[in-house]
C-alpha positions in Angstrom: 0.0 0.0 0.0 1.4 3.4 -0.9 1.8 6.1 1.8 0.4 8.7 -0.5 -3.3 9.1 -1.2 -4.6 8.9 -4.8 -4.8 12.5 -6.1 -8.2 14.2 -5.7 -9.9 15.6 -8.7 -9.8 19.4 -8.9 -13.3 20.0 -7.5 -13.5 17.0 -5.2 -13.8 17.7 -1.5 -13.3 14.9 0.9 -14.5 14.9 4.5 -11.9 15.6 7.2 -10.8 12.7 9.5 -12.6 11.9 12.7 -9.5 12.7 14.8 -7.5 10.2 17.0 -3.8 9.2 16.7 -2.2 9.1 13.3 -0.2 6.0 12.3 3.1 6.3 10.5 1.4 5.6 7.2 -1.3 8.2 7.8 1.3 10.9 8.6 2.8 10.4 5.2 -0.4 10.9 3.3 -1.3 14.2 1.7 -2.4 16.6 4.6 -5.8 18.2 4.8 -4.2 21.2 6.5 -0.6 22.3 6.1 0.9 25.2 8.2 4.2 26.8 7.2 5.9 28.9 9.9 8.3 28.9 12.9 7.4 27.1 16.0 9.1 29.5 18.4 10.6 29.5 21.9 8.8 31.9 24.3 11.3 32.8 27.1 9.5 33.2 30.4 10.6 35.5 33.3 11.9 32.5 35.3 14.2 31.4 32.4 12.0 28.5 31.3 10.9 28.1 27.7 7.4 27.4 26.3 6.8 26.5 22.7 4.5 28.7 20.7 3.9 30.3 17.4 1.1 30.2 14.8 2.4 26.9 13.3 2.0 25.1 16.6 -1.4 26.6 17.7 -3.0 26.5 14.3 -1.8 22.9 13.6 -3.1 21.6 16.9 -6.4 23.3 16.3 -6.8 21.8 12.8 -5.9 18.3 14.1 -8.3 18.4 17.0 -11.1 19.5 14.7 -10.5 16.4 12.6 -8.1 17.4 9.8 -4.9 15.4 8.9 -2.4 18.1 9.7 1.2 18.8 8.9 3.8 21.6 9.7 6.9 22.8 7.9 9.1 24.7 10.3 12.7 25.6 11.1 14.4 25.7 14.5 16.0 23.7 17.3 14.0 21.5 19.7 14.6 19.0 22.4 18.0 20.3 23.6 19.8 23.1 25.3 20.8 26.1 23.3 22.3 29.4 24.5 21.5 28.6 28.0 17.9 27.7 27.2 16.3 24.3 27.5 14.1 24.0 24.4 11.2 21.6 24.8 10.9 18.7 22.4 8.1 18.3 19.8 7.4 14.7 20.6 4.3 15.5 22.8 2.6 16.7 19.6 3.6 14.1 17.1 0.6 11.8 17.7 -1.5 14.7 16.4 0.6 16.5 13.9 3.3 15.5 11.4 6.2 18.0 11.6 9.2 18.6 9.3 11.9 20.6 11.0 14.6 22.3 8.9 17.9 22.7 10.8 18.9 26.0 12.4 21.5 27.2 14.9 18.9 28.8 17.1 15.2 28.7 17.6 13.3 31.9 16.9 13.0 33.3 20.5 10.6 35.9 21.9 10.6 37.7 25.2 7.2 39.3 25.9 6.7 42.1 28.4 3.4 43.7 29.2 3.2 47.3 30.2 -0.1 49.0 30.7 -1.9 46.5 28.5 0.7 47.0 25.8 3.0 44.1 24.7 6.6 44.8 24.1 8.5 42.1 22.2 12.2 41.4 22.0 13.6 38.8 19.6 17.1 37.7 20.7 17.4 34.8 18.3 16.0 34.0 14.8 15.9 30.6 13.1 16.1 32.0 9.6 14.1 31.6 6.4 12.1 28.4 5.8 12.9 26.7 2.5 9.4 26.0 1.0 11.1 23.9 -1.6 11.8 21.4 1.2 8.2 20.3 1.3 7.5 16.7 0.3 5.9 16.8 -3.2 2.5 15.5 -1.9 2.4 18.1 0.9 2.2 20.8 -1.8 -1.2 19.4 -2.6 -2.7 19.9 0.9 -6.3 20.9 0.7 -5.6 24.0 2.9 -2.2 25.7 3.1 -1.8 28.2 5.9 1.0 30.7 5.6 1.7 31.6 9.2 4.9 33.7 9.5 5.8 35.1 12.9 9.2 36.5 12.0 9.5 37.0 8.2 10.5 33.4 7.8 8.5 32.8 4.6 9.4 34.5 1.3 6.0 35.9 0.2 6.7 34.6 -3.3 7.2 31.1 -2.1 3.5 30.1 -2.5 3.7 30.1 -6.2 4.5 26.4 -6.4 1.7 25.3 -4.0 -1.2 23.5 -5.6 -3.7 23.9 -2.9 -7.5 24.3 -3.0 -7.5 27.0 -0.3 -4.6 29.4 0.6 -4.9 31.3 3.8 -2.5 33.7 5.6 -2.0 35.2 9.1 0.6 37.8 8.0 1.8 39.1 11.4 5.3 37.9 10.8 5.6 40.0 7.6 4.9 43.1 9.7 7.7 42.6 12.2 11.1 44.3 12.0 14.0 43.9 14.4 17.9 44.1 14.3 18.6 40.7 12.7 22.3 40.7 13.3 22.2 41.4 17.0 18.6 40.7 17.9 16.5 43.3 19.7 13.2 45.0 20.1 10.4 44.2 17.5 8.7 47.0 15.7 5.7 46.9 13.4 5.8 47.9 9.8 3.1 48.1 7.1 2.2 44.9 5.3 3.4 44.7 1.7 2.7 41.7 -0.3 3.3 41.0 -4.0 0.1 41.5 -6.0 0.2 37.9 -7.3 0.1 36.6 -3.7 -2.7 38.9 -2.6 -4.7 37.8 -5.6 -4.1 34.1 -4.8 -5.2 34.3 -1.2 -8.6 32.9 -0.4 -8.5 34.4 3.1 -6.4 36.6 5.3 -6.8 37.1 9.1 -5.4 39.9 11.3 -6.1 41.3 14.7 -7.7 44.6 15.5 -4.2 45.8 16.6 -2.8 44.9 13.2 -5.5 46.4 10.9 -3.8 49.8 10.7 -0.8 48.0 9.1 -2.8 45.7 6.8 -5.9 47.5 5.7 -5.0 47.6 2.0 -4.4 43.8 1.8 -7.4 43.0 4.0 -9.7 45.0 1.9 -8.3 43.6 -1.3 -8.7 40.0 -0.3 -12.0 40.6 1.4 -13.4 42.3 -1.7 -12.7 39.2 -3.7 -13.0 36.4 -1.2 -12.7 36.4 2.6 -11.0 38.4 5.3 -11.4 38.5 9.1 -10.4 40.9 11.8 -10.3 39.4 15.3 -11.4 41.5 18.2 -10.8 39.4 21.3 -13.9 39.0 23.5 -15.7 41.3 21.2 -15.7 38.7 18.5 -14.7 39.3 14.9 -15.5 41.2 11.7 -15.8 39.1 8.6 -15.4 40.7 5.1 -17.0 38.5 2.4 -17.1 39.7 -1.1 -16.8 43.3 0.3 -19.7 42.8 2.7 -18.9 43.3 6.4 -20.4 41.1 9.1 -19.9 41.9 12.8 -20.0 38.8 14.9 -20.2 38.9 18.7 -17.8 36.9 20.9 -18.3 34.8 24.0 -17.8 36.1 27.5 -15.3 33.8 29.1 -13.0 33.6 32.1 -9.7 34.2 30.4 -6.8 32.0 31.6 -4.4 32.5 28.6 -4.8 34.7 25.5 -1.7 33.2 23.8 -2.5 31.8 20.4 -6.2 32.7 20.4 -5.9 34.4 17.0 -4.1 31.4 15.6 -6.8 29.1 16.9 -9.5 31.3 15.3 -7.6 31.3 12.0 -7.3 27.5 11.7 -11.0 27.0 12.6 -12.1 29.7 10.2 -9.9 28.3 7.3 -11.3 24.8 7.9 -14.9 26.0 7.6 -14.3 28.6 4.9 -12.6 26.1 2.6 -16.0 24.5 2.2 -18.0 26.8 -0.1 -21.2 25.3 1.2 -20.6 26.9 4.6 -21.4 30.6 4.7 -18.9 33.3 5.9 -21.1 34.0 8.9 -21.2 30.3 10.0 -17.4 30.0 9.5 -16.9 33.1 11.7 -19.3 31.9 14.4 -17.6 28.5 14.5 -14.1 30.1 14.7 -15.3 32.4 17.5 -16.5 29.4 19.5 -13.2 27.5 19.1 -11.1 30.5 20.1 -13.3 31.2 23.1 -12.8 27.6 24.4 -9.0 27.8 23.8 -8.5 30.8 26.1 -10.2 29.1 29.1 -7.1 27.0 29.7 -3.3 27.7 29.7 -1.1 26.8 26.7 -1.6 24.8 23.5 -3.2 21.9 25.3 -6.2 24.1 25.9 -7.1 23.9 22.2 -10.6 22.2 22.2 -11.9 19.2 20.2 -15.0 19.0 18.0 -17.2 17.7 20.8 -16.5 20.7 23.0 -17.1 23.1 20.2 -20.4 21.4 19.3 -21.6 21.7 22.9 -20.8 25.4 23.0 -22.5 26.1 19.6 -25.6 24.0 20.6 -26.0 25.6 24.1 -24.3 28.9 23.8 -22.7 28.2 27.2 -19.2 27.2 28.2 -18.9 23.9 30.0 -17.9 24.0 33.6 -15.7 21.0 33.2 
């Protein structure tokens, strides 16, 4: 039996998997959902390291919502580097297939919060991801999510991807820092090649990022789908130029980290099915993100049963 699935016809849409552990053979099949981006090391005040980044949070979300999921990343994991003990990726490998391109350092963030404002410092950068390093059948993933967090993806690199749905969370293309020495992160306006903007099926940004991304968001939203996340206030969806304001869920927040990445994966999974309306996709993504912030870290990402319960009842479970 071949590890690779027979290729789907251009318009065929197969159902996502029902979840559970992936066997070695299953991990080699064409993914439903592929995320490209750095899994980063978030350095904590006590010197410990927690793994994070769009690639990790979005991949876990897609997997727990039933999609066969894969990640292409670059970094260092499971050993000590520059005085930091970097966690291994093994705890996630039963859910997600991951290819790690070698680097001297992991992309590292130090996050400080001052008067509700986050100040980021990036002392280490893992470097650019070589998209040509994708296995050939991964290029045919039903959904490809470009999830840069530190300018690690060449915006032109998507030209060889033969996906049915191309989404982006472009925050990493808006970060600037001293690459030689490392240092404080500043935000810059989003600039994408026109051929990439015209290929995107969806783009998702936060309300803090919209000032830097408005042109791209409006361009993609006028043609297909865009979303602006607003935390507990929900999200605004732009579908074919029409704006839909969707309320969020009131939740006891334990950890906001990764909420936007969780929203993005849930939204892309729904929006890739053209039988599902933009409103329904947004409502679903709001529910998934709300559940994720009720617990700390990536293991707070919910499964489909929990999401269904919230959508059916409108209430968060007490368990």
